[in-house]
matplotlib code that plots the C-alpha trace (Angstrom):
import matplotlib.pyplot as plt

x = [-175.2, -171.8, -172.9, -173.2, -169.7, -168.2, -170.0, -168.9, -165.3, -165.6, -166.9, -164.1, -161.5, -162.9, -162.9, -159.3, -158.3, -160.2, -158.5, -155.1, -155.9, -157.1, -154.0, -151.7, -153.5, -153.4, -149.8, -148.9, -150.6, -149.1, -145.7, -145.9, -146.9, -144.2, -141.6, -142.6, -142.3, -138.9, -137.7, -138.8, -137.2, -134.0, -133.9, -133.5, -131.1, -133.7, -135.0, -137.7, -139.1, -142.3, -144.2, -143.2, -144.3, -147.7, -148.2, -147.3, -149.8, -152.5, -151.8, -151.9, -155.1, -156.6, -155.7, -157.0, -160.3, -160.6, -160.0, -162.4, -165.1, -164.6, -165.0, -168.1, -169.5, -168.8, -170.5, -173.6, -173.8, -173.6, -176.6, -178.8, -181.0, -180.2, -182.4, -181.3, -178.9, -180.3, -178.4, -177.6, -176.1, -174.1, -172.6, -172.2, -168.6, -167.4, -169.2, -167.6, -164.2, -164.6, -165.5, -162.6, -160.3, -161.6, -161.2, -157.7, -156.9, -158.2, -156.2, -153.0, -153.5, -154.1, -151.0, -149.0, -150.2, -149.2, -145.8, -144.7, -142.3, -142.5, -139.5, -140.4, -138.4, -138.3, -137.9, -135.7, -134.4, -130.7, -127.7, -124.3, -121.4, -117.8, -116.8, -116.0, -117.1, -115.6, -112.8, -112.0, -108.3, -107.4, -104.3, -104.3, -101.9, -102.1, -99.2, -97.9, -98.4, -95.1, -96.3, -99.6, -99.0, -102.5, -105.3, -109.0, -109.8, -106.4, -106.4, -104.1, -102.9, -102.8, -99.6, -99.3, -98.2, -101.1, -99.8, -96.4, -96.4, -93.4, -91.5, -89.2, -91.2, -91.7, -88.0, -87.1, -89.5, -88.4, -84.7, -85.3, -87.1, -84.5, -81.7, -83.6, -84.1, -80.4, -79.5, -81.9, -80.6, -77.0, -78.1, -79.7, -76.5, -74.5, -76.8, -76.8, -73.0, -73.0, -75.6, -73.4, -70.2, -68.8, -65.5, -66.9, -70.3, -71.7, -73.4, -76.0, -74.6, -76.8, -75.0, -71.6, -72.2, -69.7, -71.6, -70.8, -74.2, -73.8, -70.1, -71.1, -73.8, -71.5, -68.5, -70.7, -72.2, -68.7, -67.3, -70.3, -69.8, -66.1, -66.7, -69.5, -67.5, -64.5, -66.7, -68.0, -64.6, -63.3, -66.0, -65.2, -61.5, -62.2, -64.1, -61.5, -58.8, -60.8, -61.1, -57.3, -56.6, -58.7, -57.2, -53.7, -54.8, -55.9, -52.6, -50.8, -53.1, -52.6, -48.8, -49.3, -51.4, -48.6, -46.0, -48.3, -48.7, -44.9, -44.6, -47.3, -45.4, -42.2, -43.9, -45.5, -42.2, -40.6, -43.5, -42.9, -39.2, -40.1, -42.8, -40.1, -37.8, -40.6, -41.4, -37.7, -37.7, -35.2, -37.5, -40.2, -43.8, -44.2, -42.1, -44.5, -47.4, -45.6, -45.2, -48.8, -49.9, -47.7, -49.3, -52.8, -51.9, -50.7, -53.9, -56.0, -54.1, -54.5, -58.3, -58.4, -56.6, -59.0, -61.9, -60.3, -59.8, -63.5, -64.5, -62.3, -63.8, -67.3, -66.3, -64.7, -68.0, -70.0, -67.6, -67.9, -71.7, -71.3, -69.4, -72.3, -74.9, -73.0, -73.1, -76.7, -77.7, -75.8, -77.5, -80.9, -80.2, -79.0, -82.1, -84.4, -82.7, -82.7, -86.4, -87.2, -85.0, -86.6, -90.1, -89.3, -87.4, -90.6, -92.6, -90.2, -89.9, -93.7, -93.7, -91.0, -93.4, -95.9, -93.2, -91.8, -95.3, -95.8, -92.7, -93.8, -97.3, -95.9, -96.2, -100.0, -100.6, -103.6, -105.2, -106.8, -106.9, -109.3, -110.0, -109.2, -112.3, -113.3, -109.8, -110.2, -106.6, -105.0, -102.3, -98.8, -97.4, -101.0, -101.9, -103.8, -105.8, -105.7, -108.4, -109.2, -110.6, -108.1, -109.7, -111.8, -110.9, -113.6, -112.6, -112.1, -115.0, -113.2, -115.5, -119.0, -121.5, -125.2, -126.7, -130.3, -133.1, -135.3, -138.8, -139.5, -142.4, -139.9, -137.2, -138.4, -137.6, -134.2, -131.1, -127.4, -126.1, -129.3, -129.0, -130.1, -130.7, -129.7, -131.5, -129.7, -132.7, -130.6, -130.2, -132.6, -132.9, -133.0, -129.4, -128.1, -127.3, -128.8, -126.6, -126.4, -125.4, -125.4, -126.6, -123.6, -125.2, -128.3, -128.4, -129.2, -131.7, -133.9, -132.9, -135.0, -134.7, -133.5, -135.9, -139.0, -138.6, -139.5, -137.9, -135.8, -133.1, -129.8, -128.6, -125.2, -125.3, -122.1, -122.2, -120.7, -117.4, -118.1, -121.3, -119.4, -116.9, -119.8, -120.9, -118.3, -120.8, -121.9, -120.1, -120.9, -120.7, -121.1, -124.6, -126.2, -129.7, -130.6, -133.4, -132.6, -134.6, -133.7, -134.6, -136.2, -137.4, -139.9, -143.6, -146.1, -148.7, -151.5, -150.0, -149.4, -153.1, -154.6, -152.4, -154.0, -157.5, -156.8, -155.1, -158.1, -160.4, -158.5, -158.5, -162.2, -165.2, -163.1, -164.4, -162.2]
y = [-19.7, -18.9, -17.8, -21.3, -22.5, -19.2, -19.6, -23.2, -22.2, -19.5, -21.9, -24.4, -21.7, -20.5, -24.0, -24.5, -21.2, -22.2, -25.6, -23.9, -21.4, -24.1, -26.1, -23.1, -22.3, -25.9, -26.3, -23.0, -24.0, -27.4, -26.1, -23.6, -26.4, -28.8, -26.0, -25.3, -29.0, -29.2, -26.2, -27.8, -31.1, -29.3, -27.8, -31.3, -32.4, -34.4, -34.4, -36.1, -36.2, -34.3, -37.6, -38.8, -35.5, -35.7, -39.3, -38.2, -35.3, -37.6, -40.1, -37.4, -36.0, -39.4, -40.1, -36.6, -37.3, -40.7, -39.3, -36.5, -38.8, -41.1, -38.3, -37.1, -40.6, -41.1, -37.8, -38.7, -42.2, -40.8, -38.5, -41.4, -42.8, -46.3, -46.8, -49.4, -48.2, -48.2, -49.7, -46.1, -45.3, -48.4, -47.8, -44.1, -44.1, -46.6, -44.5, -41.4, -43.1, -44.4, -40.9, -39.4, -42.1, -41.5, -37.7, -38.3, -40.6, -38.0, -35.3, -37.3, -38.4, -34.8, -33.6, -36.4, -35.6, -31.9, -32.6, -36.0, -35.3, -37.4, -37.3, -36.1, -37.6, -37.9, -41.5, -42.2, -45.5, -45.7, -47.9, -48.1, -47.0, -46.1, -42.4, -42.3, -44.3, -47.3, -46.2, -47.8, -48.0, -47.1, -46.1, -43.1, -44.3, -48.1, -50.5, -54.0, -55.6, -56.6, -57.6, -57.9, -57.4, -57.9, -60.4, -60.3, -59.4, -58.0, -55.2, -52.4, -49.0, -45.8, -45.9, -49.7, -51.0, -52.7, -53.3, -52.6, -51.9, -52.2, -48.9, -49.3, -46.9, -44.5, -44.4, -43.9, -41.0, -39.4, -39.8, -38.4, -35.4, -34.7, -34.9, -32.4, -30.2, -30.2, -29.5, -26.5, -25.2, -25.3, -23.7, -20.9, -20.3, -20.3, -17.9, -15.6, -15.5, -14.8, -12.1, -10.3, -11.1, -12.8, -14.5, -17.8, -19.4, -19.2, -22.6, -23.2, -25.2, -28.2, -28.6, -28.7, -31.9, -34.7, -36.9, -38.0, -36.9, -33.4, -33.2, -34.0, -31.3, -28.7, -29.5, -29.5, -26.1, -24.7, -25.9, -24.5, -21.2, -21.0, -22.0, -19.5, -16.8, -17.6, -17.5, -14.2, -12.8, -14.1, -12.3, -9.1, -9.5, -9.9, -6.7, -4.9, -6.1, -4.8, -1.4, -1.3, -2.3, 0.5, 3.0, 1.9, 2.3, 5.8, 6.6, 5.4, 7.3, 10.5, 10.1, 9.6, 12.8, 14.6, 13.4, 14.4, 17.8, 18.2, 16.9, 19.4, 22.2, 21.3, 20.9, 24.3, 25.9, 24.2, 25.3, 28.9, 28.6, 27.0, 29.7, 32.3, 30.6, 30.3, 33.9, 34.7, 32.2, 30.0, 26.9, 25.2, 25.0, 21.1, 20.9, 23.2, 21.0, 17.9, 19.5, 20.4, 16.9, 15.6, 18.0, 17.0, 13.3, 14.0, 15.9, 13.0, 10.6, 12.8, 13.0, 9.2, 8.9, 11.3, 9.2, 6.1, 7.7, 8.7, 5.2, 3.7, 6.0, 4.9, 1.2, 1.9, 3.4, 0.5, -2.0, -0.2, -0.4, -4.1, -4.4, -2.8, -4.9, -8.1, -7.3, -6.4, -9.4, -11.7, -10.1, -10.4, -14.1, -14.8, -13.0, -15.0, -18.3, -17.4, -16.6, -19.9, -21.9, -20.2, -21.0, -24.7, -24.8, -23.6, -26.3, -29.0, -27.8, -28.0, -31.6, -32.8, -33.2, -35.2, -37.5, -38.0, -38.6, -41.1, -43.0, -42.9, -44.1, -47.3, -48.4, -48.2, -47.6, -47.7, -44.2, -45.0, -47.5, -50.3, -53.7, -54.9, -56.1, -56.9, -57.5, -57.5, -58.5, -61.8, -62.2, -60.7, -59.5, -58.7, -55.4, -52.7, -50.2, -46.5, -45.8, -49.5, -50.3, -52.7, -53.2, -51.6, -50.5, -50.3, -47.9, -49.4, -49.1, -47.5, -44.5, -45.3, -43.0, -43.6, -42.6, -41.8, -40.9, -38.2, -37.7, -34.3, -33.8, -33.9, -31.7, -28.6, -30.2, -31.4, -29.3, -30.3, -30.9, -32.4, -35.7, -39.0, -42.6, -45.5, -48.9, -51.8, -53.6, -56.6, -57.5, -58.1, -54.9, -56.5, -57.6, -54.3, -51.1, -47.8, -46.2, -42.5, -40.2, -36.7, -35.3, -34.1, -32.8, -32.8, -32.5, -29.1, -30.5, -33.6, -36.8, -39.5, -43.2, -44.8, -47.8, -46.3, -42.7, -41.6, -38.3, -38.0, -35.8, -37.6, -37.1, -38.1, -39.2, -39.7, -42.6, -42.0, -43.9, -44.9, -46.6, -48.5, -49.7, -51.2, -53.3, -56.0, -58.8, -57.1, -57.1, -54.0, -54.3, -51.6, -51.8, -53.0, -51.6, -49.2, -47.0, -43.5, -41.4, -37.7, -36.1, -32.7, -31.9, -32.9, -32.2, -33.2, -35.9, -33.3, -31.3, -34.5, -35.6, -32.2, -31.1, -33.3, -32.3, -28.6, -29.1, -31.1, -28.4, -25.7, -27.6, -28.6, -26.8, -24.7, -23.9, -23.9]
z = [-125.2, -124.0, -120.5, -119.0, -120.0, -118.8, -115.4, -115.1, -115.9, -113.3, -110.6, -111.4, -111.3, -107.9, -106.5, -107.6, -106.0, -102.8, -102.6, -103.1, -100.3, -98.0, -98.8, -98.1, -94.8, -93.6, -94.6, -92.9, -89.7, -89.6, -90.6, -87.7, -85.3, -86.4, -86.3, -82.6, -81.8, -83.5, -81.5, -78.2, -79.2, -80.2, -76.7, -75.3, -78.0, -79.9, -83.4, -85.4, -88.9, -89.9, -90.4, -86.9, -85.3, -87.2, -85.9, -82.4, -82.5, -83.8, -81.0, -78.3, -79.8, -79.8, -76.1, -75.1, -76.9, -75.3, -71.8, -72.4, -73.7, -70.7, -68.3, -70.0, -70.0, -66.3, -65.4, -67.4, -65.8, -62.3, -62.9, -63.9, -61.0, -61.6, -64.5, -67.0, -69.7, -73.1, -76.1, -77.3, -74.0, -74.0, -77.5, -77.2, -76.1, -78.8, -81.4, -80.2, -80.0, -83.6, -84.8, -83.1, -84.5, -88.0, -87.6, -86.3, -89.2, -91.7, -90.0, -90.0, -93.6, -94.6, -92.8, -94.3, -97.8, -97.3, -95.9, -97.2, -100.1, -103.3, -105.7, -109.2, -112.0, -115.8, -116.9, -119.9, -121.3, -122.0, -122.6, -120.9, -123.0, -122.3, -122.1, -125.8, -128.8, -130.6, -132.8, -136.2, -136.9, -140.5, -142.5, -144.8, -147.5, -147.1, -147.8, -147.3, -143.9, -142.2, -138.7, -136.9, -133.2, -131.7, -131.8, -131.2, -127.6, -126.6, -124.2, -125.3, -124.0, -126.1, -128.3, -128.3, -131.8, -133.5, -137.1, -138.7, -142.5, -144.8, -144.6, -147.7, -149.8, -147.0, -146.2, -149.8, -150.2, -146.9, -147.9, -151.3, -150.0, -147.3, -149.9, -152.1, -149.1, -148.3, -151.9, -152.0, -148.7, -150.1, -153.4, -151.4, -149.5, -152.7, -154.5, -151.5, -151.6, -155.3, -154.9, -152.3, -154.2, -151.1, -151.2, -149.8, -149.1, -145.6, -145.3, -142.5, -139.6, -140.4, -143.7, -142.0, -140.1, -140.6, -143.0, -146.5, -147.8, -146.5, -147.6, -151.1, -151.2, -149.7, -152.0, -155.1, -154.3, -153.5, -156.9, -158.7, -156.8, -157.8, -161.5, -161.9, -160.3, -162.5, -165.7, -164.7, -163.9, -167.2, -169.1, -167.2, -167.9, -171.6, -171.7, -169.6, -172.1, -175.0, -173.4, -172.7, -176.3, -177.7, -175.3, -176.5, -180.1, -179.4, -177.8, -181.0, -183.2, -181.2, -181.6, -185.4, -185.5, -183.7, -186.2, -189.0, -187.6, -187.6, -191.2, -192.3, -190.6, -192.4, -195.8, -195.3, -194.6, -197.6, -199.8, -198.8, -199.8, -203.2, -203.8, -203.3, -205.7, -208.3, -207.9, -208.7, -211.6, -209.9, -209.4, -211.4, -210.3, -210.5, -207.4, -205.5, -206.6, -205.4, -202.0, -201.9, -202.8, -199.9, -197.5, -198.6, -198.1, -194.6, -193.8, -195.1, -193.0, -190.0, -190.5, -190.7, -187.5, -185.8, -187.1, -185.7, -182.3, -182.2, -183.2, -180.6, -177.9, -178.9, -178.6, -175.2, -174.0, -175.4, -173.7, -170.4, -170.8, -171.4, -168.2, -166.3, -168.2, -167.5, -163.8, -163.8, -165.9, -163.5, -160.4, -162.1, -163.0, -159.5, -158.0, -160.2, -159.3, -155.6, -155.6, -157.4, -155.0, -152.0, -153.3, -153.9, -150.6, -148.8, -150.6, -149.7, -146.1, -145.9, -147.2, -144.7, -141.8, -143.9, -145.2, -141.7, -140.4, -143.2, -142.1, -138.4, -139.3, -140.9, -137.3, -136.6, -132.9, -130.7, -130.4, -127.0, -124.2, -124.9, -126.2, -129.8, -131.6, -135.2, -136.6, -140.4, -141.3, -140.6, -143.3, -143.1, -146.4, -147.3, -149.0, -147.1, -149.3, -148.4, -145.8, -145.3, -141.8, -140.0, -136.6, -133.9, -130.4, -127.8, -125.0, -121.6, -119.1, -116.2, -116.6, -117.8, -119.3, -119.8, -123.1, -122.3, -124.6, -123.1, -124.4, -126.0, -123.6, -120.7, -122.2, -120.4, -117.0, -118.0, -117.2, -117.1, -113.6, -112.2, -110.2, -111.6, -110.5, -112.7, -112.7, -114.5, -116.0, -116.8, -113.1, -110.2, -108.3, -104.9, -105.3, -106.5, -104.5, -105.7, -108.5, -108.5, -111.4, -112.7, -116.0, -118.0, -121.1, -123.2, -127.0, -128.4, -130.9, -131.1, -132.9, -134.5, -134.0, -137.2, -136.8, -135.3, -136.2, -132.7, -131.7, -128.6, -127.0, -126.2, -122.6, -121.2, -117.6, -115.6, -113.1, -109.6, -109.3, -105.7, -106.8, -109.6, -107.0, -105.0, -108.0, -107.5, -108.3, -111.5, -114.8, -116.8, -120.5, -123.2, -124.6, -121.4, -121.0, -118.2, -117.0, -115.8, -113.5, -113.9, -110.6, -111.2, -107.6, -105.0, -104.4, -101.7, -102.1, -101.8, -104.7, -106.7, -106.3, -106.8, -109.7, -112.4, -111.2, -111.5, -114.9, -116.2, -115.0, -116.7, -120.0, -119.8, -121.3, -123.7, -127.1, -130.2]

ax = plt.figure().add_subplot(projection="3d")
ax.plot(x, y, z, "-o")
ax.set_aspect("equal")
plt.show()
């Protein structure tokens, strides 16, 4: 059951191949003939199109056939013996001439169909738009309107003031932040001087400018530097004085111990003499005991003085440790304050551009060249909310772009850089010159029409400037409809006519 469809498909495929070979042979022969004629014409400084050459060949062939048939007819007539000519003899030459003319016409038509080029293009509807989209002007923070500089339909250049907002709040915030920045900068310089125990503060050059604001900041930090240094030095001096006092006490105690040693030596010597007298019975023992009591009292006083010296030495060591601790604590405190100041300074420094930008943006300027449209504000002293649309600017039409919608079935033939022809469907084509363009880009993915849901690929077509200059009698407006022909090559009439037949034959008689 499958043999017959297979055989039919084989026959159709063979016929298609045969037609292709015949077309190639015919085209090759005619190409060779036309090339020979072109070379001969070029030798005489002449040139002609392929169609003209084909017509000339046909005319020459027709004349040659007519002359030949005339000669043949004359020879046949002379051989007759005067008999009356029949109707067939009378009409033989016209019939032959008609056949030759028909054959010539078929030959010329076949040659023309092989060589005559037909432009192949993908059609796509589109609209004219400026090179850029309509931009809506907004303000980030909002504010109070001071002045409206433009009206509906005004043509503006990029940077032209559109609306001026009240800048009182922006100036106050900017001044406050700058004052804080200068204060932190001066504080950083003061803390760095304290950290290195410098004699004076090395302020940055920007803080030494001749202005009252900077002078106040510098003087305040210098006074704070001197007062903090004086307080620290006063604390160190107190500790130094305490150490000196304890050291002087120890010197006095050591002198007392020296005197007590001398007293003890004298008492010991006296005790020896009294003991000798007691042994001889010349002195009483109570006197010896009194001397011993005096020696013991002196020894106790001496021990107490030694203890006081040790206690004072301990206090001296503790005071010296306090000196070191005070210096370390001060450096630690300065380092902590310096780190915090640097952190806040970095934050404030990062906020300065935004505050400055906020002040600059109180004058709202046009982002692009274009025409003011859809103005939504009309009252000065009115309030603008953050992000509220104020007006629209449509880019100028000096450079036009066609937004074309390419069908998904044509996307394989479309490539950036290919030439295009633009037809303005809003005007009569007889009054317009041909507009050329070039495909700039094609979208990477398909889109869908919001209304119909039909898929399409968005293509951008640049229009040639010289063609735009020739359209003096035409006013081009954004949104104007157009039809774009994206030229993807050329093919002969023969290939154009035979192609659908072969495609249909390949698709026919196929089983699922």
